[in-house]
C-alpha positions in Angstrom: -46.5 -146.2 -48.9 -48.2 -146.0 -45.6 -48.2 -148.9 -43.1 -51.2 -149.9 -41.1 -51.1 -149.9 -37.4 -52.7 -153.3 -36.7 -53.5 -154.0 -33.0 -55.4 -157.2 -33.3 -52.3 -159.5 -32.5 -51.5 -157.5 -29.5 -55.0 -157.8 -28.2 -55.0 -161.5 -29.0 -51.7 -162.0 -27.2 -52.9 -160.0 -24.2 -56.2 -162.2 -24.0 -54.2 -165.4 -24.2 -51.9 -164.0 -21.4 -55.0 -163.4 -19.2 -56.3 -166.8 -19.8 -52.9 -168.6 -19.3 -52.3 -166.6 -16.1 -53.9 -169.1 -13.9 -51.4 -171.6 -15.0 -48.7 -170.4 -12.6 -48.0 -167.2 -14.6 -47.1 -168.9 -17.9 -48.8 -165.9 -19.6 -45.9 -163.6 -18.9 -44.4 -164.8 -22.2 -47.4 -163.7 -24.1 -47.7 -160.4 -22.4 -44.1 -159.5 -22.6 -44.3 -160.3 -26.4 -47.4 -158.2 -26.9 -45.7 -155.3 -24.9 -42.7 -155.5 -27.0 -44.6 -155.3 -30.3 -46.9 -152.4 -29.0 -43.9 -150.4 -27.8 -42.1 -150.9 -31.0 -45.0 -149.9 -33.1 -45.6 -146.9 -31.1 -42.2 -145.6 -31.3 -42.3 -146.2 -35.1 -45.4 -144.4 -35.4 -44.2 -141.5 -33.4 -41.1 -141.1 -35.4 -42.9 -141.2 -38.7 -46.6 -140.1 -38.1 -47.3 -139.7 -41.7 -46.0 -143.1 -42.8 -48.7 -144.9 -40.8 -52.5 -145.3 -41.0 -54.7 -146.3 -38.2 -55.3 -145.0 -34.7 -52.4 -144.3 -32.5 -54.9 -144.2 -29.5 -55.9 -147.8 -30.2 -52.3 -148.8 -30.3 -51.8 -147.1 -27.0 -54.9 -148.9 -25.7 -53.3 -152.3 -26.9 -50.3 -151.4 -24.9 -52.2 -150.7 -21.7 -54.0 -154.1 -22.2 -50.5 -155.8 -22.5 -49.5 -154.1 -19.2 -52.5 -155.2 -17.4 -52.0 -158.7 -18.6 -48.4 -158.4 -17.4 -49.4 -157.2 -14.0 -52.1 -160.0 -13.6 -49.3 -162.6 -14.6 -46.8 -161.1 -12.3 -49.2 -161.1 -9.3 -50.2 -164.7 -10.0 -46.6 -165.9 -10.5 -45.9 -164.4 -7.0 -48.9 -166.0 -5.6 -47.9 -169.4 -7.0 -44.2 -168.9 -5.5 -45.7 -168.1 -2.2 -47.9 -171.1 -2.3 -44.9 -173.3 -3.2 -42.9 -171.8 -0.3 -45.7 -172.5 2.3 -46.9 -175.7 1.2 -44.2 -177.5 -1.0 -44.0 -178.3 -4.5 -45.7 -181.7 -4.1 -48.8 -179.9 -2.7 -48.8 -177.4 -5.4 -48.5 -180.2 -8.0 -51.4 -182.1 -6.5 -53.5 -178.7 -6.6 -52.7 -178.4 -10.2 -53.7 -182.0 -11.0 -57.0 -181.5 -9.1 -57.8 -178.2 -11.0 -57.1 -180.0 -14.4 -59.4 -182.9 -13.5 -56.4 -185.5 -13.7 -57.0 -186.7 -10.2 
């Protein structure tokens, strides 16, 4: 019985990760999960190529999308940490509330 390589959850997690990156790097969680799932599926498909249907190339593309989402989140997390270091947490919190239209 062959198992299908499904890339949709990985792409969805990568997309959610990119959207939530602007919230101080919270999307790291989603991108790490997507990267873990993609790497696990690629390793299984390479061990048993006849046991899987679907494109391994698409799965590798999904892994690249997860890596890009991880890089964007790491960049924004560093940017947020630098902002907090330079301006203080209270200023960061005020900026957040202004972005969310709560103030």
